Z-matrix of the N, CA and C atoms (Angstrom, degrees):
N
C 1 1.463
C 2 1.533 1 110.21
N 3 1.324 2 115.43 1 -36.54
C 4 1.468 3 120.40 2 -179.09
C 5 1.534 4 111.33 3 -65.56
N 6 1.344 5 116.17 4 -37.89
C 7 1.474 6 119.77 5 178.11
C 8 1.518 7 110.92 6 -62.60
N 9 1.322 8 115.81 7 -40.69
C 10 1.460 9 120.68 8 179.67
C 11 1.526 10 110.06 9 -63.26
N 12 1.328 11 115.81 10 -44.43
C 13 1.460 12 119.99 11 -179.98
C 14 1.532 13 110.39 12 -63.14
N 15 1.313 14 115.70 13 -41.70
C 16 1.456 15 121.25 14 178.72
C 17 1.534 16 110.79 15 -62.79
N 18 1.328 17 116.06 16 -43.09
C 19 1.462 18 120.85 17 178.09
C 20 1.518 19 111.49 18 -63.34
N 21 1.324 20 116.30 19 -41.07
C 22 1.471 21 120.45 20 179.15
C 23 1.522 22 111.03 21 -66.20
N 24 1.326 23 116.66 22 -38.76
C 25 1.468 24 119.86 23 177.32
C 26 1.523 25 110.75 24 -63.10
N 27 1.332 26 116.74 25 -41.56
C 28 1.463 27 120.76 26 178.77
C 29 1.523 28 110.11 27 -64.36
N 30 1.321 29 116.20 28 -42.98
C 31 1.454 30 120.89 29 179.48
C 32 1.533 31 110.45 30 -63.41
N 33 1.312 32 115.93 31 -41.46
C 34 1.466 33 120.73 32 179.03
C 35 1.532 34 109.86 33 -61.34
N 36 1.312 35 115.86 34 -40.12
C 37 1.457 36 120.31 35 177.67
C 38 1.519 37 111.84 36 -63.56
N 39 1.338 38 117.06 37 -41.63
C 40 1.461 39 121.60 38 177.59
C 41 1.520 40 110.76 39 -62.45
N 42 1.328 41 116.48 40 -45.15
C 43 1.461 42 121.09 41 -179.32
C 44 1.531 43 109.98 42 -62.64
N 45 1.324 44 117.02 43 -41.30
C 46 1.462 45 120.52 44 179.15
C 47 1.528 46 110.34 45 -63.86
N 48 1.318 47 117.07 46 -40.03
C 49 1.466 48 121.27 47 178.12
C 50 1.521 49 110.61 48 -64.19
N 51 1.324 50 116.50 49 -46.08
C 52 1.461 51 120.33 50 178.87
C 53 1.525 52 110.85 51 -62.32
N 54 1.322 53 117.29 52 -42.22
C 55 1.459 54 120.82 53 179.87
C 56 1.525 55 110.14 54 -62.61
N 57 1.318 56 116.31 55 -40.72
C 58 1.456 57 121.08 56 179.25
C 59 1.528 58 110.69 57 -64.37
N 60 1.339 59 116.22 58 -44.49
C 61 1.463 60 120.14 59 178.35
C 62 1.521 61 110.80 60 -63.76
N 63 1.330 62 116.84 61 -38.65
C 64 1.460 63 119.86 62 -179.94
C 65 1.526 64 110.54 63 -66.46
N 66 1.344 65 116.65 64 -40.12
C 67 1.467 66 119.10 65 177.94
C 68 1.522 67 110.50 66 -61.37
N 69 1.316 68 116.67 67 -40.90
C 70 1.461 69 120.59 68 177.26
C 71 1.521 70 111.31 69 -62.54
N 72 1.336 71 116.46 70 -42.47
C 73 1.462 72 121.42 71 178.78
C 74 1.528 73 110.04 72 -64.60
N 75 1.325 74 117.14 73 -44.77
C 76 1.466 75 121.08 74 -179.70
C 77 1.525 76 110.25 75 -62.25
N 78 1.317 77 117.31 76 -39.15
C 79 1.468 78 120.66 77 178.96
C 80 1.524 79 110.66 78 -65.42
N 81 1.325 80 117.46 79 -38.73
C 82 1.466 81 118.73 80 -179.83
C 83 1.526 82 110.71 81 -71.42
N 84 1.331 83 117.50 82 -34.66
C 85 1.470 84 120.48 83 175.88
C 86 1.525 85 109.28 84 -64.56
N 87 1.313 86 117.54 85 -44.28
C 88 1.462 87 121.53 86 178.53
C 89 1.526 88 110.66 87 -60.99
N 90 1.310 89 116.11 88 -41.13
C 91 1.458 90 121.01 89 178.18
C 92 1.531 91 110.85 90 -62.18
N 93 1.333 92 116.34 91 -43.96
C 94 1.469 93 120.00 92 178.31
C 95 1.523 94 110.62 93 -63.47
N 96 1.326 95 116.28 94 -40.39
C 97 1.458 96 120.29 95 179.78
C 98 1.532 97 110.39 96 -60.88
N 99 1.322 98 115.98 97 -42.55
C 100 1.466 99 119.97 98 178.61
C 101 1.523 100 110.84 99 -65.47
N 102 1.323 101 117.03 100 -38.15
C 103 1.470 102 120.45 101 177.75
C 104 1.523 103 110.88 102 -61.64
N 105 1.327 104 117.51 103 -35.77
C 106 1.463 105 120.51 104 179.25
C 107 1.522 106 111.59 105 -81.03
N 108 1.319 107 117.08 106 -30.18
C 109 1.465 108 120.80 107 -178.85
C 110 1.518 109 112.51 108 -61.83
N 111 1.316 110 116.35 109 -43.56
C 112 1.473 111 119.98 110 -176.66
C 113 1.533 112 112.58 111 -57.05
N 114 1.335 113 119.89 112 -56.55
C 115 1.473 114 120.12 113 179.24
C 116 1.529 115 112.30 114 -60.87
N 117 1.334 116 117.59 115 -36.10
C 118 1.460 117 119.95 116 -180.00
C 119 1.528 118 110.54 117 -65.28
N 120 1.315 119 116.74 118 -39.32
C 121 1.466 120 119.93 119 178.02
C 122 1.528 121 109.85 120 -64.44
N 123 1.327 122 116.48 121 -41.22
C 124 1.466 123 120.04 122 179.34
C 125 1.524 124 110.83 123 -64.81
N 126 1.318 125 117.11 124 -41.01
C 127 1.467 126 120.80 125 179.77
C 128 1.531 127 110.80 126 -67.04
N 129 1.326 128 115.24 127 -39.51
C 130 1.457 129 120.21 128 -177.57
C 131 1.521 130 112.98 129 -76.62
N 132 1.318 131 116.64 130 -15.09
C 133 1.464 132 119.94 131 -179.23
C 134 1.481 133 107.88 132 82.20
């Protein structure tokens, strides 16, 4: 039972790491989108 709990804790840690990396990626995509939005708005009037 202890091995299972240990494995689940490790898996939970991996999932948390992946979620954190994904949030960072999503934030950088959002930042890039905003960088492109500004010039497009200016061009479009």
